N, C-alpha and C positions, 0 to 999 in steps of 0.2 A: 547111493542116496536113496532112501525109501520115502515114499509119499504116503500120507494118511488122509483119508477123506472123512469129513464130518458125517455124523449120522444124518440120514435123509429126514427132513422135516415133513410133517404131514400138514396139509392145509385144513383149517377149520371150516367145515361146511356151514352155510347159513341157511336156516330154514325160513319158510314164509313168515313174514312179520319182522325179519331182520334179527331174529334171535339165533345165537350159535347153536349148532347141533351138539348135544352133550357128547364129549369125547374125553378120554382120560389118557394120561401119560404116566407110566410107572417110573418112579424116581429111584427106588431101591428094590433090588431083587429079593432081599430078605431071605431068611432061612427058617427052618422049623426044627424043633427039637428042644427038649428040656435042658440039654447041656449048653445051649447057646445063651448069650447075654439077652436079657429081657428086651433091650432096645433094638435088637436085631431080629427078633421073631416076627415075621410077617412082612408084608409089602406096603409101600406107600405109593398111592396113585393120586395125581392131581388132575382134575378135569380142566380142559382147555378154557372153559368159561371162567375159571378162577383167575387165570392169567389175564383174561379180558377185563374182568372187574377190577383187579388190583391196578392194572395199567390205567384204566379209565379214571379211577379215583385219584391216583397219583398225578395224572395230567391236570385234572381239574383243580388241584391244590395250588397250582402256580398262578400268581397274580398276572393278569393280562390275558388269561384264557377265559373267554366269554362263554363259549359253548363248544360242543364237539359234534362232528358228523357233517355230512353233506346236506344240501338244501332240502331234499325230499325226506331224509331221515329226521332232520330237525323239525320239519313240519308235522310229520307223523308223531314224533315225540311230544310236540307241543299239544297235540290233540289228546294223546294218551295221558299227559300230565293233568289235563283238565277233567278227565273222567274220575268220578268219585271212587276212591279206593285204588286208583292207579298209582303206580310207583315210578319214579324216574328211572330210566334205563342208563345205568352208569357205564355200560359197555358200548353205548352208541358212539360211533366214530373210531372204534378200535377193532383192528383185525390182527390175528396172531397166527403164527405157524409154530408148532411145538414139536420138538424132537424128543429123543430120550433124555438128553441132558441140556439142551439148548432151546432158546426161543428167539424168534424175530417178531417185532411188533411194528405195525403201521398205524399212525394216528392222523385223523382229520380234525383240524382245529378251526375255530373262529376266534380271532383275537380282538381285543379292544383297540379302537382307533388311538393312535398316538404312542403306543408302546413299541419299542424296538423289536421287530419280529424275530430277528436272529437271536436276541437275548432270551426271548420267551421260549423259542424252540430249544435252545441250549439248556435252559432251566428245566423244561418239560422232559427232555431226554435224560438229564441227570437224575431227576426225581423218579421217573418211571423205571429206569435201570436199577436204581437203589432199592425201590420198593419191591419190584418183582423178584430180584435176586434174594432179598432179605426174607420175603414171605414164602416163596416157592422153592428156593434153592437151585433154580434153573439158571444157567448162564445166559444172559441177554447178549446176543451177537450183534444186533442192530435195532435201532429205533428210528424209523423214518417218519418225519413230521411233514404233513402237507397242510398249508394254511389255505382254506377254501374261501374264507370271507373275512371281512373286517366289520366289527360292530361299531356303528356310528352313534354318538350320543342322541341324535335326533330320532333314531330308531325306537327309543323308549318313550318318545313324546306321546301323550294321550291322543289316540286317534278316535276317540268316541265322538258321538254326535256333537256338532257345534252348539255353542251356548244358545239356549232357547231365548226367543225374543219376549216370551211371556213367562210370568211366574205363577 
């Protein structure tokens, strides 16, 4: 009996500010030469940040997911979202390990109060796997979901100054 080991995955480093360091994974070796079919001439590489963004968008599509990321990253993200010209970070709360043909994904979620957490986690897992495999062609070996918080309806209550006594 022979055993086969999967390719070693490489960890995506995170630079200051929580943004992944640009790293790429080659999907096809490609060949060169005029005698080769056009579709096979050259290589295809996918940056790890692509997997992060696809997974983040797919997770946010699921009803019951309020936000993603841990407390500190959500706070920093909220400040960044208020800065004029700032864009939301769709990769917040997503960590990936990408090998030559496979990827593993870790997600940190905040769910809405009252939704069944196991159902939301299952739906997120299914949607992320489907999206990443469809878009990148990588095999997703696992999607680990961690629920860090529950969003309560009263968290959205207006916390501005109390009503003024004078008009």
